[in-house]
N, C-alpha and C positions, 0 to 999 in steps of 0.2 A: 504492502499498500504505499508505504514512506518512497519508494523508487519510484511507483507509477504517478503520484501526485508530483513529484519533482520532474520526472520526464514531461509531463502535460505544462508546467511551471517555464520549464526550459523551451518547448516550443513557442507557447507565446508572449515569451521574450523575445525570441528569433522575429516572431512575424510583427511582433509590434516596433523593435529598432526598425524594424523595414517597411515601416510605413513613413519615418521623416524623411526620406528620399522627395518624394511626390509632394511634399509639403516643405518643404525647403526650399526648393526647387527656386520657387516662385520669386522668393525672398533675397538670396541671391542675385538670381537676375535682376529684381526691382533697384539692386545697389548695395542690398548688405551685404557685409564683407564674412567672411565663415567664421570669423573670431568672435565678433558681434552677435550671430544667429546661435551661435552654439551659449553661450552666455548667456541670453535673454530666454532660450531653449532652458539651458540646467536650471538658473534663478526660479524661473516659474515652475516647475516641474517641481522644485525643492519647496516650496510656498504651496503647490496643489497637495505637496504629500503633509506638510507642517500639521496639519489638525487629526491627521490620521498617527502621527507621530505621537504627538501631546497624549493623545487618546493610550497610545500603546505603552506607553513610558510611565504613565500612573501611577505613582506609589514607588518605581523602578529607575529613578532617575540615578541610581549609584550605576547600573548598568549600562549606561551610557557612559561614563567616567573612567570604569573598567576598559567598555572597549573603546576610549579618546584614540590610541592610536592606531586599530583596526579604521576608527572613525575616519581618521585624517589620513590614512594609505587609502583609502577611497577615496577622499574626495582630491588630495594634491597628488595621486600617482594615477588613480585608475579614470579622473575625470579629466584634470587640467596637464595635468603632464602628458598622458597620452594624445591631447588633442595639441599641444603645442609642439610637441616632434612630429606629429603627420604635417601638421599645418607647415613644420620646416622644411618637414621630407618632399611634401609635394611641389615645395618653389623651384626643387632642381633637381627631384627624376619625374618619369612619366606619373600620372596616379595610377594607372593601371599597377606598375610594378610596386609601388608605395602599399596599393592593396593587396599586393600576392603576397609580401613582404610579413604586413601585419598580422593579417588572417593565417600565418604559422604560425600563431601563439598556439594552438595546442602542442604539436609538435614541440616547441621550447618544454612544454608541461612535462612530456614524453622523455623527452631529455632529460630533461630536470632530474624525473625519479629515478631513470636509469643510472644517470650519476651520482644521488645522492644515496640509493640503496645500493649501489653493484652488482644489481638483477637485471638482467632482458630484460624488456617488456614482453610480453607472452605474446604469439604470433602473429596472434587474433587482432590485438593491438598495431603491431608494426602493418599488417595486411590494410585494417582501418586506415593508417593515417595515410597508406599508399593513394588508397582507395578515395578517401577526402579531400587529397591535396589534390588529387588530378582532377576531381570533380569542381575544386575551386577555378584551377584555371579556367577549364573550358566553359564556366559560367563568367567568369569576371571575361575572359578571352586572351588566344594561347598568346598572342602579341603583347601580354605582361611582362614576357621576360625580356627586354631589352637593356642594352650598354648604358653603364648608369654613374654619375658623378659618386665617389666614396661615400662624400659628406653625406651624401642625401640618402644613400644605402643604411647607413649608420643610425640616421635619424628614424629610419623607416622601421629599423630590428629594434630602435629605443622605442618605440612606439607599440611593436610586437609585444616588448617585454611588459609596456604598461597593461595593454590587453591583457596578460599573462596574471599579471597581477590584480587583476580586477576579478579572473573569475576564482583566485588561491583565497581574496578576500573575503568572496562567498561561499567560499568554501567552510572557511575555518570554522570551529563552535561558534554556536549562538552566545553561549555562555550568558544568556539572558539578556539579551540584546534582539527585538525585533526584526526584520528583516527591513520591515519598512520602515524604521528609526535609523539602520544604517544607508539605508538610500535615500533617504530623504533628506539627513543632515550629510552628507558626505556631498549631496548635489550642490546645497546651499554653499557648504566651503568650496568646492570644486568651479561654482559657478562665480562666486565671488572672487575669488583667487586670477581667474580668466578675466574678470572685468576690470581688476587692478592691474595684468597684465596689458590689457587694449589701451586702459587710461593711461599707463604709461610709456604708449608709443612703441614696446616691442614688438607687436601683430597692430595689422592695418584692423580697425577696430571703428569702419561706418553702418550705420542704418537709415533707413525712408521710411517713411510712415503715409506713403499714397496708397491706393488701391493697388493689388497685383489681383493678374491672371489666375484663376482657380479653377479648373475642371472647365474650361471654354465660358467662364463668366469673370468679370473685375470681383474682386472680396476688399473688403478692409484688410490689412497687412495684420492685424492680431487675428484674424479666422485661420492661417496654417499654422502659425504661431502657436494659439492654444489646442491645434489637432498635434502638434509636435509634442508638446508640454506635457498633453494628457495621457498621448497613447506612444507615443515613439521617445520619451522620457521615462515620467513617475510610474507607467504600469510598467515598461522594461525592465525600468533597474530593479522595482521592484520584485518582478518577476523571476529577472534575472540571478539574484540575491537568494531568492527563496530555492529556485532552483538547485543553484550552484550547494546550498547547503546540505541537500537532500541527496544528489550525483554525487557531490567531488569534483574539483577542478576541472581533472581530465576528460572524461565525459561531456561536464557541463557547457565546457568550451568548444568542443567538436559538434554540440549540437548547435551553438551557437553560430556556426559557418552556414547554417540553412538563412539566414538574414539574409546574404547574397542571392539565393533561392529567391526569396519571398520576395527580396526588395525588385527582382526581374519581372517577377507577377505582379505586382501595384505598380510597375513603368508600363508592364503593357496592358493592363485594366484602365488606369487612371490618365496615362500619360501619351496612350497608344504606341509606343515602342514596341516594335515585334519581340516578340519571345521564340529564340529559334532553337533548331534542333539539337545544335550543339550546346545550348543552356540548360535544356531540357536531359538530353546526356549529363551532363554535370551535375544538375542537381542529384539524379538520381547514384549517380557514385558516391555523391556527399551519404545518401540516406544509407547506401552500402556500410560506406566507412563507418557512420554512427553505427549501426546496427551491429557490426565485428565489436567494437570496441565497448559497446554495450555488453554484448555477449563475454567479453573478456573480464570487464568488471562484476558481473554475475559467479561467474568463475569464481575469481580470486576471494569473492567474500559476499556471499549471495544474503546475509540477515542484515549486513548494511555495506553497501557498494562505496557509500560517501565517506565513511571515513576510513578506510584504506587510501582513497585515492588522496586524500583533502592530507593526511598524514603526509605522504611523499611527498608533496609540494609546499607544505606548509610554511618553509622557510624562506622562500620566495617573500612573503611578505604581499602582496595580492596578487571595450566591442569595439573595455574601452568606448567612452562615448566618442558616437561618430555621426555625420552626419548624414551616410546613406553609401554605401559599395557601390551601386549598382548606379547612381546618376556624376558621384564625382566625375567622371572623363565628359560630360556634357554639361557640367556648372561650374567650370572656369577654376577648379582647384575647392571643390568641397570635400571635408574629410568623410573618411567614410561612417557608415551607420551613427 
């Protein structure tokens, strides 16, 4: 039961993160900088979750204090650091290349578990890794592998590390801190930091408040922002942390790869962008990879798959927050999910 609810939560999280692209894209095209869009999105989502955070913590404020470093890790590393490094990466290398590198996060978790435990992953995990990354290449596009600037590549790797840390933080034992509290307070901390970075001029920080085209009709700027804040951020993070806590960082990170598949589907449904046979094949491969990793997790510890996986990666620390992988190439440098 614990794993089934975790699987549902992880799938909901991937689908929710994927909605952001179709709704952030109009803001970016209207003149919003990625940093401004992400900061507004993150702070709005944190404020939306705040009532639920306060309700969940009533009488348990000590849990928030005990988890202060975990919360800071979520806000500073999983939200702000991942975004800043990704934005810096796509200023130097092709967006598709940066996406592919960032979404190697599940492999980083597998590699870390291998090094830290000195035990080779089960064959099913290795097979799942190959299938999932192969599917990711097909969904994003085989042209993602290109000659790149070394500094840009290092920045993209840093974003992948931040993304991996997000899953590790979500998978850590709750110790009395509700998932919604970790998500809400972490988003507020990360959004505030991003706002300070933008205000200091370290990243372009611009926004416009005119109507934007949305689903073929003009709409106020706050409408797509509200959709992204509610579905693409608040729900996505809360369910993602809940799922990672029950599945473990490794399996949750592989399910997170479905974000690129869901984003392609939303692009097809909402923006009329073609969904190619290659992307469909890539989605099938990602699902096959997830199934293989899930089988290995069940075999390793049927009673509690999350504890074993999260324990092997806990020393790392923490989709990362992103604007949307499927839309980045067509939105002049938007970040992923």
